N, C-alpha and C positions, 0 to 999 in steps of 0.2 A: 233715679237710682238704677244701677245696672242690674241685669238679671242675676249675675254671679254673686253680687253683693246681697241682693234680696234672698238668694238661696242660702247664703252663709248666715244671714241674720235669722232666717226662718229656722234653720237647723239649731242655732244657738238658743233661740227662743223656745223651741219645742223641747230641747234638752232640759232647760231649767224649769219649764212648766211641768214637764213630765216628772222631773225630780220632786217638784213641789207637790203635785197631785198624788204621786205614789208614796211619798213619805207621809203626807197627810192621810192618805188612804190606809197606810199601815197603822198609823197611830189611831185613826178613827176605828179601824177594825178591832185592834187589840183593846182599846179603851171601851168600845161598844160591847165586847164580850164580857169584860169585867163588870161593866154597868148592868148588863142584862142579867148577870148572875146575882148581883146585889139587889136589883129592883125587880118588880113584877110586871107582867104584861099589862095590868091595869094602870100602873104608873105611866108606862109609855103611851097607853091609850088616852089618858087624861091630858098629858102634855101635848098630844097631837091635836087636840081640839083648838087651843088658841093659835096654833101654828097656821091654821086655815086662814084666820083673819089677819094675822101678821103678814102672811104671804101676799094677800091682796093689797094691803097697805104699802108693802115694799114696792110693788109695781108702780103705784102712784108716785112714790118718792123718786124713782129713777125716770119714769116717763119716756124712756128711749133716748134721753139726752146724752147718755154715755156713748152709745153707738154713733149718735149724730156728731159728737165732737171728735171721735176717733176717725170717722170716715172723712170729715171735712179736710180739704187739702191744707189749709192753714187756719190756725185758731188765734184769737186775740185774747188779751187780758179781760176784755169785756165778755167774751164768750164764757170763759171759765167762771168769772164772777157771777154772771147771770145764772149759770147752772148751779152754782153754789147757793145763791140766795133762794132760788126756786126749791131746791132739794130740802134746805133747812126749814123753810116755811111750811112746805107740804108735810115734812116729818112732824113738826109741832102740831099741825092740824090733825094728822092721823092719830097721834097719841091722845089728843083731846077727845077725838071721836071714840077710840077704843076704850079709854078710861070711862067715858059716859055709858057706853053700851055693855060693858062687862057684867053688870048685875043682870041684865036681861038675857045675855048669852048664858050665864050660869043657870038661870031659871029655865031656859029652853032645854038645856041638857040635864036639868035636875041634878047639877053637880055644884054645890055651893063654893067649893074651893077655886072654881074657875074665875070667880070675881077677882080675887087677889092675884091669882096666877097670871091673868091677862094684863092687869095693871102693872105688874112688875116686869113681865116679859116685854111689853110695849115700850118700856123706857128706852130701849135701843134706838127708837126713832128720834130721840132728842140729840143723839151724838153721831150716829152712823152716817148721816148725810155730810158731816163735816170732813170726811175723808174722800169724798167723791172726786174733787179736782186732782188730788194727789194721785189717785189710781189712774185717772185719765192721762195725766202727764207721763207716768211711767209706761203706760200701754202705748201711747203714741211714739215714744222714744224706743219702742221695742226692747225695753229693759224688763226682762222677766226674772232676772237673777235677784233683784231687790225684793219684789213681792214674794218670791219663794222663801227667802230668809224670814221675812215678816210672818208669813203664814205658818211656817214650821214652829216659830217661837210661840205664837198665839195659840195654835192648836195644842202644842205640848203642855203649855201652862194651863189651858182650859181643861185638858184631859186630867191632869194631876189634881186640879181643884175639884172637878166633878167626881172623880173616884174617891177622893178624901171625904167629901161631904156625903156621898152615898154610903161609904163605910161607917161614917159616924151616925147614920140613921136618919138623914134628912129626906130620904125618899125621893119623890119626884122633884123636890126643890133643888136637888143636886144637879139635875139636868138644866134647870133654869139658871142657876148661879154660874154654871160652866159656860152657858151660852152668853150671858151678860159679860163675863170676863173676856171672852173671845172677841166680842164686838168692840168693846172699849179699848182693849189692848191694840187691836188692829188700827183703829183711828189714831191713837197716840203715836204708834211707831211710824205710820205713814207721814204724820206731821213732822216727826223728827227727821225722817229721811228726805222728804220733799218739803223744803221750807217755803211753802207757798201760802200767802195770805191774800185775801181779796183787796186789790188796790184800785178797783174801778167800781162804778155804780151800776145800777140796773140798766140794761140796754134793750130797747124795744126791738132794734134790728136783730140783735143776737137771739132774743127770745123768739122772734118770728121765724128765724131759720131753724132753731132747735125744736120748736113746737111743730113747725111744718113737716120736719122729718120724723120727729119722735111721736106725734100724736097717734099715728097709725100703728106704730110699734106698741104704744101704750094700750090701745084697744086690743091688739093681737095678744099682748101679754096678759091682759085682764081675762080674755076668753080662755087662754091656755091655763092660767092659774086657777080660774074658777072651775074649769073642767077637772083639773087634777085634784083640787081641794074639796069639791062637792062630794067626792066619795067618802072622806072622813066625816063630813057633816051627816050624811045619810047613815053610814055605818054607826057613827056615834049616837045617833038618835034611835035607830031601829034595832041595833044590836048592843051588846055590852061593851064597856070600855076595854075589857080584857080581849074581846074579839077584835076590836079596833087596834089594840096594841100588837096583836099577833100579825094582823095584815100589814101594819106599818113597818114592823121589823122585817117581814119578808120583802116588802117593796124597797125598803132602805138598802138591804143587801143586794137585791137585784139591780138597783140603780147605781151602786158604787162602781162597778167596773165600767159599764157602758157610759154613764154620764161623766165620770171623772176623766176618762181617756178622751171622750169626745169634746168636752169643754176645754181640755188642754189644747187640742188641735184648733178648735174654733177661736179661742182667745188669742192664739199666736197668729193664725193665718188670716183672720179678719183684717187687721191693719196691713198685713203683707199683700193680700189679694186686692185690697182697696187701692193699692198703688199701681195695679195692672188692670183696673176696671175697664179701661177703654181698649184693651188689647184682647179681643175675644178668643183668638187662637191660643195665645199664651195662657189665658184664664181657663179655657177648656182643658188644655193639657195638664195644668197644675191641679185643677179640680178633680179630674179622673184619677190621677196618680194619688192624690190625697185620699180620695174615697176608697180606693183599693187597699192602700196601706192601713187606713183606719179600720176597715172591716177585717183585715187580716189579723189585726191585734185584738179587736173586741170580740168577734164571733167565737173564737176558741175559749176565751175567758168565760163567756156566758155559758157555753156548753159544759165546760169543766165544773163551773159552779152548780149548774143544774144536775149534772151527773153525780156529783158528790154532796148534794144538798143534805141528804139524810145523815150521813156520818158527821158532816160538819156541824149541823145544828145540834145533834145529840151530844157530841163531844164538847163543843165550845159553849153552848147555851144551856145545856142540860135538858132533861125530858120535859120540863114545864113549858118549853117552847116547841114541842113536837108538832102541834097543829100547824105551825107556819111552814113546814117542810114542803107540802104539796103546793102551797101558794108560791113559795120561792121558786120551785121548779117551773111552774107555769109562767110566772112573771119573767123568768129569764128568757123565755121564747118571745115574750112581748118586748122586753127592753133591748134585746140584741139588735133590733132594727132602728134603734134611736140614732145611731151615727148617720145612717142614710137620710133620715128625716132632717136632722140638724144641719148637715152639710148642704143639703138642697136649699133650706131656708137661709143659710148663711150667704148663699150666692145672690139671693134676691136683695139682701141688705147691701152687699158689695156693689150691686148694680144700681142701688138707690131706689129700688121699687118697693118701698114700704106699703104702697097702695095694694100691690099684688100680695104682699105678705099678709095684710089684713084680710083680703078677699079669701085667701086660702084658709086662714084660721077660722073664718066664719063657716065656710063649707065643711071643714073637718070637724069643728066642734058641734055642728048640727048633727052630723052622723054619729059623733061620739056620744052625745047626750041620748040619742035614740038607743044606741047599743047599751048604754049604762042603764037607762030606764027599764029596758027589757031584762037585762041580765041580773041586776041587783034584786029584782023580785024573786029570783030563783036561788039567791044565796051568794055569799062572797066567792065561793069556788067558781060559780058560773060567770061572775063578773071578771075574774082573772082570765078565763078563756075568752071573754069578750074583748079584753085588752089586746089579745093577739090579733083578733079580727080588725080592731080599730087601727093598730099599728100598720097593718098591711094596706088599709085604706089610705092612711096618711102618705105612705110612699107613692102610691099610684097618683094621688092628687098633686103632691109636691113636684114630682118629676115632669109634670105636664109643661110648666113654664120654664123649667130648666132646659127641656128639649127645645123650646122655642127660642130661648135666649142664646145658648151656646151649642145647640145641636147635640146635647147629651141627655137624651130622654130616658124613659123607663127601661126599654129593652137594651139600650147600650150599657146603662148602669148595671142592669141585672147580668148581662153577659160578662161584664168586667169582674163582678164579685161571685159569680156562680161557682168557680173552683173552690173558693174559700168556704162558701156555704156547704157544699157537699163534703168537704174534708172535715169541717166542724161538726156536722151531723154524724159523720162516721166516728169521730172521737166520742161524742155523746153516747152512741150505741155501745162502744167498747167499754165505757165507764159503767154503764148499766150492767153489762155482763160481769165486770169485776165485782161490783157491789153485791150482786146476787150470788156469786160463787164464794167470796170471802166473807166470813162471819165477824171477824174482829174489826171494830170500827176504825181503830188507828191504822191497821194495815190497809183498810179500804182507802183511807185518805192518802197515805204515803205512796202505796203502789199505784193507786189510781192516778194520782198526779204525775208520777214519773212516766207511767205508760202513756198517758194522754199527751204529755209533752213530747215524748219520743215519737209517737205516731204522727203528731201534727208536724213537727219540725222535720222529721225524716221524710215524710211524703212531700212536704214543700220543697225540700232539697232535691229529692229524686225527680220530681216533676218540674223542677226549675222555675218556681214561682218568682216573678220579678219583685213581688212585695217583700220577700225575704232579703233580697239585696238592698231594698230601700231601708228596711229596718236596721240592717247591719250598718249602712251608711249613717243613719241617724245616731247610732250608738257610738260611732267613732268620735273621739274628742277632736 
């Protein structure tokens, strides 16, 4: 495939995936506000507890097979069928395990409702693996328009159902029902659009390839998921469900801009970069440009969210969520570095080095658990500061092998994004000044956003940021 054709397909893919993520982000944001007003921090805290075990089980269901199939130059019917059978069997096993363990987990947290909550939530494992081959086929074909339409329909339907049940007084079950509808609707629509059914049996050769590539990604994902979810386990045990709910709300809002934008770019560029995996010069050029543009978009979003955290929380969620303001501000400084970490790890997968991917995850998670063990003993606020320290360690470790592979190490990456970092921090400082001077919360949000956007785009235009031109190019149909 020619470079110009790849460029065109990348642009089209990013356009549709951005549209998908931001429409979903908008719906999730609005629906989340309504749900947070109708539900309590304790409701969110209790539903966060089964999510820990659901996340770990989800890692086993995928096992890295999805990325293995996307990266493989050509796939056969046996490859898809083998991945399908594996995901479905593991999904059933995970449900049986969670169903059995649910009473013990409820006793551990001294929260009886967790027993039924986990058994109902885990039902998704019985049908979610059924849509795996369809998603892989769409991804390999660089068709991001179809998943966008499916995602918007399912998210909108789930949001309406969740708000309706919350308004009718179903409490935390509204969150569960909404999630169940979203997962089953996604599978059904994928089957309707991609009419694939398994036409081959289990293949040892296919499984050997998929497992050979995916087992290290499985181990890496388990480490990463365990690290991210051990925090709710500890907070849920040592603190109250309400405190866990406050922390989870703050983390959820801090994750929305950085992870949505980054996952958009990763999902599109992974199959695209995989096609140039043997051309290091082209790969390095595309990688650096992608990193600069991604940081140019994400960094100011995180700083605007941090600067306007107080008026946003008080206006949209009401004063009962006020404790999450400081958590949200600190976590924004932690999550803003996520794009750098994710893109570096993406490169290792593109080059087929899942062994290095696993090695890095082990090193990082050892450091992360040490930081967590020390900081959580001093409280949730100290842990949030520890997240910033950990995110910086992640970048230093990730860029080591990137520098070796394509000669784009830490200092070159830092030099590439330094102008964006300085400009974003300047925007944050300006917002703090506005919030301190203006007393009306609504004026703080409106004027703050307008001024921040004007400063950022104005300075980027004045200093002739190349990233601004790249964003303009991506926005052109």
